[in-house]
Backbone as JSON Lines, residues from 0, in Angstrom:
{"i":0,"aa":"X","n":[-1.94,11.84,-8.82],"ca":[-1.99,10.43,-9.24],"c":[-1.28,9.63,-8.08]}
{"i":1,"aa":"X","n":[-0.11,10.04,-7.68],"ca":[0.71,9.27,-6.64],"c":[-0.09,9.17,-5.34]}
{"i":2,"aa":"X","n":[-0.73,10.21,-4.95],"ca":[-1.46,10.17,-3.68],"c":[-2.7,9.19,-3.71]}
{"i":3,"aa":"X","n":[-3.31,9.16,-4.83],"ca":[-4.4,8.16,-5.02],"c":[-3.92,6.81,-4.99]}
{"i":4,"aa":"X","n":[-2.77,6.5,-5.63],"ca":[-2.24,5.15,-5.66],"c":[-1.76,4.72,-4.28]}
{"i":5,"aa":"X","n":[-1.15,5.73,-3.54],"ca":[-0.73,5.49,-2.15],"c":[-1.92,5.12,-1.33]}
{"i":6,"aa":"X","n":[-2.99,5.92,-1.35],"ca":[-4.17,5.65,-0.56],"c":[-4.82,4.25,-0.85]}
{"i":7,"aa":"X","n":[-4.89,3.97,-2.19],"ca":[-5.42,2.72,-2.65],"c":[-4.53,1.55,-2.05]}
{"i":8,"aa":"X","n":[-3.28,1.66,-2.15],"ca":[-2.46,0.59,-1.64],"c":[-2.59,0.43,-0.09]}
{"i":9,"aa":"X","n":[-2.72,1.48,0.6],"ca":[-3.01,1.4,2.04],"c":[-4.32,0.74,2.31]}
{"i":10,"aa":"X","n":[-5.32,1.1,1.57],"ca":[-6.68,0.5,1.8],"c":[-6.65,-1.04,1.55]}
{"i":11,"aa":"X","n":[-5.87,-1.38,0.42],"ca":[-5.81,-2.77,0.13],"c":[-5.09,-3.56,1.25]}
{"i":12,"aa":"X","n":[-3.95,-2.96,1.73],"ca":[-3.21,-3.52,2.75],"c":[-4.08,-3.75,4.06]}
{"i":13,"aa":"X","n":[-4.83,-2.7,4.42],"ca":[-5.7,-2.79,5.57],"c":[-6.82,-3.87,5.39]}
{"i":14,"aa":"X","n":[-7.35,-3.93,4.15],"ca":[-8.34,-4.97,3.92],"c":[-7.79,-6.34,4.05]}
{"i":15,"aa":"X","n":[-6.54,-6.52,3.52],"ca":[-5.9,-7.89,3.63],"c":[-5.59,-8.18,5.09]}
{"i":16,"aa":"X","n":[-5.17,-7.23,5.87],"ca":[-4.96,-7.53,7.29],"c":[-6.29,-7.91,7.93]}
{"i":17,"aa":"X","n":[-7.34,-7.33,7.59],"ca":[-8.66,-7.58,8.21],"c":[-9.08,-9.02,7.83]}
{"i":18,"aa":"X","n":[-8.85,-9.28,6.59],"ca":[-9.27,-10.62,6.11],"c":[-8.39,-11.7,6.84]}
{"i":19,"aa":"X","n":[-7.15,-11.42,7.11],"ca":[-6.23,-12.42,7.74],"c":[-6.71,-12.51,9.2]}
{"i":20,"aa":"X","n":[-7.16,-11.4,9.9],"ca":[-7.62,-11.46,11.23],"c":[-8.86,-12.34,11.32]}
{"i":21,"aa":"X","n":[-9.84,-12.13,10.39],"ca":[-11.0,-12.88,10.43],"c":[-10.79,-14.39,10.17]}
{"i":22,"aa":"X","n":[-9.84,-14.63,9.19],"ca":[-9.52,-16.03,8.95],"c":[-8.93,-16.7,10.1]}
{"i":23,"aa":"X","n":[-8.05,-15.97,10.88],"ca":[-7.38,-16.61,11.99],"c":[-8.47,-16.82,13.09]}
{"i":24,"aa":"X","n":[-9.32,-15.85,13.36],"ca":[-10.33,-16.1,14.42],"c":[-11.34,-17.22,14.05]}
{"i":25,"aa":"X","n":[-11.68,-17.29,12.7],"ca":[-12.51,-18.33,12.23],"c":[-11.92,-19.7,12.4]}
{"i":26,"aa":"X","n":[-10.65,-19.77,12.39],"ca":[-10.02,-21.11,12.53],"c":[-10.25,-21.69,13.84]}
{"i":27,"aa":"X","n":[-10.43,-20.86,14.9],"ca":[-10.65,-21.4,16.17],"c":[-9.41,-22.05,16.94]}
{"i":28,"aa":"X","n":[-8.32,-21.95,16.3],"ca":[-7.08,-22.54,16.86],"c":[-6.53,-21.54,17.81]}
{"i":29,"aa":"X","n":[-6.49,-21.84,19.14],"ca":[-5.96,-20.9,20.09],"c":[-4.55,-20.41,19.94]}
{"i":30,"aa":"X","n":[-3.77,-21.38,19.46],"ca":[-2.35,-21.19,19.23],"c":[-2.13,-20.14,18.11]}
{"i":31,"aa":"X","n":[-2.91,-20.34,17.06],"ca":[-2.81,-19.4,15.84],"c":[-3.31,-18.06,16.24]}
{"i":32,"aa":"X","n":[-4.43,-17.94,17.01],"ca":[-4.9,-16.69,17.44],"c":[-3.94,-15.97,18.28]}
{"i":33,"aa":"X","n":[-3.39,-16.68,19.27],"ca":[-2.34,-16.03,20.2],"c":[-1.13,-15.56,19.38]}
{"i":34,"aa":"X","n":[-0.77,-16.33,18.43],"ca":[0.4,-15.95,17.58],"c":[0.07,-14.67,16.72]}
{"i":35,"aa":"X","n":[-1.12,-14.6,16.25],"ca":[-1.49,-13.46,15.45],"c":[-1.53,-12.22,16.26]}
{"i":36,"aa":"X","n":[-2.09,-12.38,17.49],"ca":[-2.2,-11.2,18.32],"c":[-0.79,-10.71,18.79]}
{"i":37,"aa":"X","n":[0.03,-11.61,19.1],"ca":[1.46,-11.31,19.39],"c":[2.14,-10.6,18.29]}
{"i":38,"aa":"X","n":[1.97,-11.16,17.1],"ca":[2.6,-10.51,15.91],"c":[2.12,-9.11,15.61]}
{"i":39,"aa":"X","n":[0.82,-8.86,15.83],"ca":[0.29,-7.55,15.64],"c":[0.8,-6.57,16.61]}
{"i":40,"aa":"X","n":[0.86,-7.01,17.92],"ca":[1.37,-6.08,19.0],"c":[2.81,-5.79,18.7]}
{"i":41,"aa":"X","n":[3.62,-6.76,18.32],"ca":[5.01,-6.57,18.12],"c":[5.26,-5.58,16.92]}
{"i":42,"aa":"X","n":[4.49,-5.78,15.85],"ca":[4.5,-4.95,14.69],"c":[4.22,-3.45,15.08]}
{"i":43,"aa":"X","n":[3.14,-3.2,15.77],"ca":[2.68,-1.91,16.17],"c":[3.76,-1.21,17.02]}
{"i":44,"aa":"X","n":[4.36,-1.98,17.96],"ca":[5.26,-1.36,18.83],"c":[6.56,-1.07,18.13]}
{"i":45,"aa":"X","n":[7.09,-1.84,17.24],"ca":[8.29,-1.64,16.5],"c":[8.17,-0.53,15.44]}
{"i":46,"aa":"X","n":[6.98,-0.47,14.82],"ca":[6.84,0.55,13.78],"c":[6.37,1.86,14.33]}
{"i":47,"aa":"X","n":[5.78,1.88,15.46],"ca":[5.37,3.22,16.09],"c":[6.55,4.06,16.31]}
{"i":48,"aa":"X","n":[7.65,3.51,16.89],"ca":[8.82,4.28,17.32],"c":[9.52,4.72,15.93]}
{"i":49,"aa":"X","n":[9.65,3.8,14.97],"ca":[10.27,4.17,13.72],"c":[9.56,5.25,13.01]}
{"i":50,"aa":"X","n":[8.21,5.2,12.96],"ca":[7.42,6.24,12.34],"c":[7.56,7.62,12.96]}
{"i":51,"aa":"X","n":[7.64,7.57,14.35],"ca":[7.72,8.8,15.03],"c":[9.11,9.44,14.79]}
{"i":52,"aa":"X","n":[10.14,8.67,14.72],"ca":[11.53,9.13,14.39],"c":[11.49,9.76,12.96]}
{"i":53,"aa":"X","n":[10.96,8.92,11.98],"ca":[10.93,9.49,10.63],"c":[10.12,10.78,10.46]}
{"i":54,"aa":"X","n":[9.01,10.96,11.18],"ca":[8.26,12.18,11.17],"c":[9.17,13.34,11.66]}
{"i":55,"aa":"X","n":[9.92,13.13,12.71],"ca":[10.79,14.17,13.22],"c":[11.82,14.56,12.33]}
{"i":56,"aa":"X","n":[12.48,13.64,11.71],"ca":[13.53,13.88,10.71],"c":[13.02,14.65,9.55]}
{"i":57,"aa":"X","n":[11.83,14.19,9.04],"ca":[11.26,14.84,7.87],"c":[10.83,16.28,8.17]}
{"i":58,"aa":"X","n":[10.27,16.47,9.35],"ca":[9.92,17.77,9.77],"c":[11.02,18.72,9.94]}
{"i":59,"aa":"X","n":[12.21,18.25,10.37],"ca":[13.35,19.07,10.5],"c":[14.03,19.38,9.19]}
{"i":60,"aa":"X","n":[13.9,18.4,8.23],"ca":[14.5,18.66,6.88],"c":[13.75,19.72,6.11]}
{"i":61,"aa":"X","n":[12.4,19.87,6.29],"ca":[11.6,20.73,5.46],"c":[11.38,22.07,6.18]}
{"i":62,"aa":"X","n":[12.09,22.37,7.26],"ca":[11.94,23.64,7.87],"c":[12.5,24.81,7.11]}
């Protein structure tokens, strides 16, 4: 049950992100589009390193 809820919440989050992207592009406001792009790139960069570290820690804990 927990895995299904987790997967559902991930899908809902991804759908919300996509809707936000479409809404931003549809606005046609170049400042808003640039800000959205910058925020997405910053989020990916910051969370990529944190996720990699978390995977290493988890992997070592369950050996």
